[in-house]
N, C-alpha and C positions, 0 to 999 in steps of 0.2 A: 317512652318507658312502658307504655301499656303493652306493646309487643313483647317486651321482656317479661312481663308478668305471666302471660299465658305459657311461654316456653319454659318458665321455671317449673311448671306443673308437670312437664313430661318426665317420665321416669328414666333415670340414667343408670346403667349397670356399671358398678365399680369393681375392678379386679385388682388383686394384689399380684404383682409380677416379681419374681425372684431375679436378682441380677448378680453378676460377679464382676470383680474388678482386679486389676493388677496393681500391686503396690510398687511405687516408683523406687523404693529402697531395694527391691529384690533384683539387684543388678546381675547376679550370677545364677538366679533361679531360672531354669528352663520352663517354658510354657508347656502344659499338657497338649498332646496332639489331638486333632479332631478325630472322633470315632466314626469311621465310614460305615460301621455296622449298625449305627443307631437306627432305630425304627423311625421311618419317615412319618410326619403327621398325616392323619387322615383328612382328606378334603371333605368339606361339608357344604350344604346349601342351608342357609339360615337367614332369618330376618332379625337383626340385632339393633340394640340402641347403645350408643357410646357417647360419653362426654370427654372432650379433650382435656388433658391435664396440662399444667404449665410446661412440663418436660416434653410433652407431645408437640407443642408449638415450636420448641427449640429443635426437635427432631425434624419437623417439617421444613423449617427454614434451612436446615443443614443438608437436606437430601440433594445428592448430585443431580438427580433428574429434575428437581425443582429449580436448582441453580441454572441449569441449562435452559429451562423453560423461561426463567426470568430474564436471562441475558444481562447485559450491562445496564440497560434502561430500567429494568425492574429489580436490580440487585438490592438497592437500599430499602425498597418497600418489602421485599421478601425477608430481609434481615430483621426488619422491625416486627415481623410476625413472631419471630423467636424471642426478641428482647421484651416486647410488650404483651405477649401472650394473647394476641387477637389478630383477626384478619381485617382487611380494609378494602375500600373500593379499588385501590391500586394493586392490592394483593388479595384477591377474593378466595374464599374457601373452594368455590367451584373449580378454580384453576389449580390450586396447590394441595388440597386435601387428598385427591385420589391417589397420589403416589404413596401416601402414608399407609394406606390400607394393605399394601403388598409387602410392607416391611415387618420384621419380627417384633418391632416395638408395638405394633397393633395386636391386641390379644387374639383377634379373629383373623389373622393373616392367612389362614388355610381355607377361607371361604372360596367358593367357586361360582361358576355362572349361575345366574338366577338368584343369587343372594343380594340382600340389601342392608345398608347401614343407615340408621336414622341418627345423624351426627348432631350433637349439640356443641356449639362453639361461640366464642365472643367475636363481635364485630365492632370496629371503631365507630363512634358517633360523635360528631363535632369535636374532634380531637385537636387540641392546640398544637401548633407546629413545634413550640418550645418543649412541650411534654414529650413529643416524639424524639426530638433532637437530644434531650437529656438522657434517653436510654442508650445513646451512642456517644455520650460526652467524652471528649478527649481529656486525659488526666495528665497534669503537668506538676512537677515539683521544682521549685526555684533552686537553682544550683548555687553552691557557696560562692563561686567566683563572681556571680552577678551582684551579690551584696557588696563585695569589695570594689568592683570596677564601675558599677553603674549606680548603686545606691549611695555608698560613702565616698566613692571616687578618690581612694587613697590607698597607698601601699602599706601604710602603717596604722592610720587611725580609722579602724573599721571593726565591725562585728558581723558575724554571719547571720544577720537578722534585720528586720525592719525595726523602727523605734518611733516614739512619739513625734520626733522631728522629721522622720523619714517614713511616713505612713505607706502601707502596702498599696493603697488605692492610687497613690501618685506614680507608682512604678510598674504595677502588674500589667496594665494595658500594653505598654511598650514591650514588656518581656514576652507576653503572649504573641504579639505581632512578630517578634523575632523568632520565636520557637515554632509557631504554627503557620499554616497557609490556609486560613479560614475562608469560608463562604458565608454569606448572610444566613442567619438562623442557627449557626452552630453554637454548641455549649462546651465550656471547658470547666473542669474542676481543678482548682489550684491548691497545692499544699505549700506552705511557707512557714518561716519562723518569725516571731515578733518578740521584742523586749518591751516589757511594761514600763521600764524606767530608762532614762536617757543615759547612754554611756558617757563617762567623763575621761577624756584623754589628757595625758600629761600630768598625772598625779592627783592626789586627793581622793582616790577611789580604792576600793578593796581589790587587791590583785587576785586573779584567778588561782584557785588552789591547784597545786601540781596533781597530775593524774596518778592515782594510787590504785594498784591492782587489788581486787577483792580476794578473799580466801573462801570461795564458795564452791567451786567446781569439785574439789577433791572430796567433799562430803555430801554431794548432791545425790538424791534418790528420786526414782520415778514418782511423778506426781507433785514434786516440790515446786512451789512458785519462788523463783529466785531473782535476785538482782546481781548481775555480774558486771564488774569492771575488768575488761580483759583486752587482749591484743590479738589481732588476726595473725595466725602463724601457719596456716595452710589453706589451700583452695582446691575445689573440685567443681565439677559441672552442676552439682545439686546442693552445694552448700559450702561452708568454710569451717575451719578449726579456730576456736577462740581459746586463749590460754590466760589464766590468772595465776596468782601466787601459789595456788594449791593444786592445779591440774589443768587438763585440756579436755575439750568436748567438741563434738560436731554440732554445728548449728545447721539443721537440715531444712533446706528451702524448697526442694522438689524440682520438677522438670522445668518450671517457668523461671528458675533462678537466673538473674543477670549477673554473670561473674564479674562484670566491670563495676558493679555497684559497691563492691568492697575492695580493699587493697591490702597487701601484706604490710604489717606494721601499723595498721590503723587501730587506734584506740577506740573502743566501743563501750558504751553503757547499754546493757541489755536487761530488759525486764521480761521474763517469760516463764514458761512451764517446762519441766523436765519430762521427756518421754523416753521411750526405748524402742529398739528394733534389733532383732538378732543378737541379743545379749549386749548390745552397746547402748549406753546412755546418750541422749541427744537433746538439744534444745529445739522445741517446736518453733521453727523460725517464722512460719506463716502467721502466727498469732502473737509473736513477740514484738515488743517496742524496742527499737534499736536507734541509738543516737551516736553518731561519730563525733568525737571531741578532739582528736589530734592524731599524731603519728609518732612512732618511735622505732628504734632498731629492733630487729628480731634476733633472739638468741635461743638456740636449741640446747637442751640438756644432752649429756652423753647418752647415745641411744642404747636401748636394750637389744642385744644381739639374739635374734630368734633362730635357733637351730631347728633341724627337722623335728627333734623330740619336743622342742618348745611349741612348735606349731601343732603337733599332734595333741599336746596337752591343752592348748588353747581352744581347739574346736570342741573339747568336751565340757567347757565351762557352762554353767547354768545361771550364774548371777549376772545381773546387768552391771557393766563397768564403764568407767570413763576411758578416754583415749590414752594409749601408751605410746610414747615415742620410741621407735625401734628401727632395727636394721635387719634386712633379709638378703641372703645371697642364694641365687638359684638360676636355673635355665629358663629363659623367657619363652613362653608359648602364646600364640595368638589363637583365638577362636573367632571365626568370621560370622558376620551377620547372615541370617538365613535368607532374607529378602534381597540383600545386596552383598554378594560374595566378595566384593572388593573392599568392603568396610569391616574394620576390626571391631568386634563386639566386646570381647574380654581380653585382658592382659593378665596372665597368671605366671607364677614362678614355681617350677618344680624344684623342691629343695631336697638335697641329699639327707637321708635318714628319716624322711617323712613318707609313710606308706599311703596315707589318704589326704592329709592336709596339704594345701598349697597357699602360697602368698598370692594376693590378688590386688590389682590397682583399682581403687574405687572411683568410679565416675571420672575417668581421666579426661583431660583436655587435649586438644590437638598439639599443644606445645609439649605436653608430657609424652604423648604417643610418639612424637618425633625422636625421643631419647631412647626408645626401645628397639631392639633387633631380635627377630625371632631366632630360636635355637642357639642363643648366645648366653653365656653365663654373665649375669649382671647383678649389681647390688643396688637395692633401693633403701632409702631412708624415708620415714614418714610416720604417721599416726595410725596405729592399729585400733580400729574403731568397732568392728563387728565380725560375726561369723555368718557367712551366707551359704545356704544350701548344705549346711552341716559339714562343710570341708574347706571353704574358701575364707582365708583370713584377710579381710578387707583393710587396705592401707590407703589413707590419703597421703599421697607421695609428695615429698618436698625436694628430693634429690635422687638422681639416677647416676650411678657410677661417679659420684662426687660432683655432678653438675646440677646446679639448682634449677628448679622447675619454674621459678617466678622471677620477675624483675626485682632487683635489689630494693629492699625497703629503705625508708629514710634512715639516716645515720643518727639523727637526734630528734627530740620532740619538735613538732611543728610549732614555730613561733606564733603566738597569738598577739596581734598588734594592739588589740583593745583591752581595757581592763575587763575583768570578769563581770558579765551581766547575765542574770538568769533569762532564759528565753523559753518560749512555749510554741508548740506547733499549732497552727490554725489552718482552716480551710475556707475557700471562697468559691462561689459559682459566678462565672462570667459568661455573657452572651455576646455574640457578634452581630451587629446590625449597623447599617449606614457607614461601613468601612471603619468601625472602631469597636473595641472591646469595652464592655461596661457591666457593672453589676445590675441585677434585675430583681425588683421587689417581688416578683412572682415566686422566686426561689427562696427556700430556707434550708440551711445546711447545719447538721449537728457538729459541734466542736468537741474536742477531747474532754473538756470539762463537763459537757452535757452527759457523755457516757458515764463519767465518774458519778455524777449526781443521780444517774439512774441505777447505780449500784453495780455497774459493770467493771470487771477487772481490767478489761482491755477496751480500746476505743472502737467497739463494734457491737452489733446486736445479732442474735440468731433469728429474730423475728421482729416485724414492725410493731406489732401490738403486744402488750398494752402501752407501749412506750411513746410512740410518735403522737398519738391523739392527745395524750396528757401533756407532752412537751409543747405542742402547739397552743394548748389552752393557756399555759403559763407564759409562753413567749409573745402571744398576741392576745392580750386580755381585752382589747377593744375591737376585736374582729366583728364585722357586720355579717348578717345572715347572707349566705350566698358567696362569701369570699372563698377563693381557692388558692391553695399554696402547693407548690411542687417541693417536696421534702427530699433532700439528698442525704443519704445515710450509708454507713458501712455495714454490710451484711456478712456474717461469718457462717460459712457452710462448706462441707467437704474439705476441711482443713485449709481453706483459703478465704480471704476477705475481698469483697468486690463492692464497688459503689452501686447503690440502687437509687431510683427516683420514684417515689410514690406521690400521687396526687391526693389531697385531702380537701373536703368542702365543709364549711361551717354552716350548720343548720339553725343557728341562733342560740344553741346551748352546748353543742358538742361538735368536735371535728371527726368526720368519718371519711374512710377511704372512698375515692371517687375515680374510677378508671376510664371514664369516657368511652364506655362500651355498652352494648346491649347483647343479650343472649339470643341466638337464633338456632333453630333446629331445621335441618334440611336432610333430604334423603339422597344417598348415593347408591347406585346399583352396578352390579357386575354383568356385563354383556360381552361376549366374544373375548373373554379373558382380560377385559379392561374395565377398570372402575370409571364411572362417569357421574356427573352431577345430575340429580333428578329433584327439582325444587318443590315438588308437590308437598303440601302441608296438610297434616291431619290434626285437628283440634278436638279434644274430648272435653265436654262440659258436663261434669257430674251434677246430678239433680240434688236439691236439698239446700237448706239454709246454711249460711256460713261457708259456702264454697267460693273461695276468692276468685278462681278462674272463671267460673260461671257468672259470678256477680259482675266481673269486668265486662264480659261480652254482652250480657243482657242489659246492663246499665247503658252500654253504648247504643243498644237498640232503643231503649227508652229515650235517650238523649236525641237520637235521630228523629223519633216521632215528635218530640217536643219542638225541635228546630224546624222541621219540614212540614208537619201537619198541624200541630196545635197553634204555633205562632201565627200562621196565616189566618187561623180562625179567631185570633184575638187573645190568646193566652200568652201572657208575658212572664208568668211565674211557674216554673216546673212543678212546684209543690202547691199550686193553687187548688188542685183537685178538679179542675174544669176539663171538659172534653174527654180525651182518651186517657189521660194520665192521672193516677191516684194522688191523693193529698200527701203521700209520703215521698212522691217523686221517684219511686223505684219500681213501678209497675206501669205497663201501658196496655190498653185493650184495643189498640188499632190492629195489632197482630198477636197480642197476648203474651209478650215476653215479660218475665218477672225476675228482676235482679235479686229480689228478696227470697223467692222460692228456688231460684236457680233452674227454672224451666219455662216452658211455654204453656200458659193457661188457656185451654181451649173450651172452657165452660161458657156456654152461651149466656147463662144467667149472670155470670160475673161481668161479661161485656155489656149486657143490658143495664146492670146495676150501675156501672161506671158512666156510660154515655149511651142511653137508649136511642137518642136522636141519630146517632151514627149508624144504627142498624134498623131504622124504621122500616116496617113492612117485610122484614126478612124472617124466614123460619129459622129454627135452631140449626138445621143442617146448612143453610145458606150462610149463617153467621160464622160457623166453623170453617166452611170452605173459603169465605172471604178472608178470614184471619190467616189461613194457611197460605193463600196466594200473596197476601201482603208481606208475610214473613219472608217468603222466598224471593219475591220480585222487587221489594222495596227496602224492608227494614234490615234484614241481615246483610244484604249487599252494602247498605249505608253504614252499618256498624263495622263491617270488615274494612271498608274504605277509610274509616277513622282510625282503626287500630293497626292497619297494615298499609299505610300510605306509601310505603316503600316497595310494596309488591308490584311486580311488573312482568309482562310477558317476555319470553325469550325467543330469539330467532330460532325457528325450526323446532320449538318445543312448547307444547301446551302446558300451562301451569294451573293446577287445580288446588282449591282449598276444600277439604272435606271436614264437615262439622258433625260430630257425634253429640246429640242432645236428647232431651226428654221432654215429653208433653203430658199434661194432666187434663183428663176429660171429666173429672168429678167423681169417677169410680176407680180409676187406676192410672198409674204412671207408665208410659210406654216409651221405649228408646227408638230413635229415628236417626237416619243419616241423610244429610243434605250436602250436595256438591255444588261448588261455585267455580267459575273459570275467570282467571285474570285476563281481561281483554284490553286493558290500558293501564298505565301507571296509577295505582290506587283505585282501580275500577273493577268491579266484579259483576258477573252475570250468572243467574241461576242455571244449573244444568239438570239436576234431578233431586228428588226427595222421596224417601221410602214411605212417607205417609200417604202417598198415592200408589195405586197398583202399578207395578212396572217402573215406578219412580218418575214417570213422565208428568210434567207440570201442565195442568189444564189451561186452556186459553182463558 
């Protein structure tokens, strides 16, 4: 950790970069073309400093050049660079950082030959294998049929949940074995349902109430937090339509939506927020809580027939509205994908009587596409949800020319074999070792009730703090100093929720984040049009009291003198004030280093006052010369070895540590530069110092 201290003192230049993004809802909006007339960036030669951001590590891990460099053998280690925001011995910065400097993600990507980047980054230190594995944990949700067939083993007497007599711990290891093909050390995050009370089969219990549609959608407004009891009545590639007793609305899920996760006729309880896009109201599905409770037949109302005039009127609307079930007849046109001319990008209908407006099939599936024929008059039915590009009336289509787009829904509500028992969602972390899945006390995972107790509307957090440290203190009141927990929690960012794993360490009074990394700063240079690693290190030790960086290095010098010079003379207490070390234990006069003053004290009078016997018979000039030689040949090399034990020479490349420091001679403070070469792991030899003419060290 001492190495980390000095590197924190190096100045990092922070830049704000503007970014643009494409909204997944903009199905019909064309992208602006690239302007070939743009001024090209001017190339420059500069020496810059830069600290990697978390996003930078993800960029580095995703670069095609780095993936090719890693190959199959290094794939996992490179991926961990992105997920854990650090390099490692298996995936070093020297190997994977150079490719980053030539990308537009790097603010100085126009630098040219002769430029250098002093890069500050994180490196893994004593990183537990489970912590690494948790960053790539597999996520599993227990399927409903497992409860029936494997937990309750009955076609009639079951509930879709675990219960006191059927604890999750008794069944999840086998379930994970069946679902995954694990290797030792892998981690899985499991979502399942549990009932706090035992179900009673065969009478004597409260029957489950029938599913009753809410009357919420018809009066919903943007920003409302709603609870909807509705039925799935339409599907598309980025979401689904849910209908209650008052209206219909799109539940927008985005490009990662798994269309098989919902089904036509499914009864859903949804808690979420109303958003809008292109004058269409929608439920923000990525943050909503959705529970499937049954199935029923789907019935559509008589559709509103949209004429050409109706479409023209629709594209002028300004208010956000819920979905309208309608019918449109027109000539089908396809627009093809720019990158793949064989792929249909849009399906539109040109309607008689409409000058500008067109009908448009929103996020169509392959099954829907198969029902359309180009340049043919066709009729669609479905939900009019939004206006894209100022002219396209988006429909989530349910039928084409009278042919339904989806499998037939259930004809009656799905029978529930067990009496109604309230259930709750819970999460667990399992690890695989010795050919079996088991829970691991190193992990702690937040439950839905924990998020509620934290005052969160949804079971997620936008940031770890101040929540996780407080939660750990409550959950583990008897933690011992040094205890470490891997905390799994749900993070909400960029309209989606992902599981995260943060490590925390208990210091005896508080839990603090602990990421098993240290900060390093190394140099990269551009030669011959290519960036390459140059590990030479420059350390600047500012003079003066209270300079943490200087105190660290000069105290290491004092410690070296105590261990290697004073102890052999019989001093067993660094604060004894005997021999070369002062009674405060932070100054030594063997070479003159002072952790208190943050400099080298070259006053002969001070050296004689501390330990005259060490300089017996010497003139003032000889005392100063002796201290200088000791500083360069013994003391600072010893301190560097203690603080940089991981420094090592590289094949074909000399590695130098340059120390900028100051010395006080009783009249003034003067800055000097000393250079040391790494000659073996953790071993340094002096090269030069500017307090001698020409920098050459006298014999």
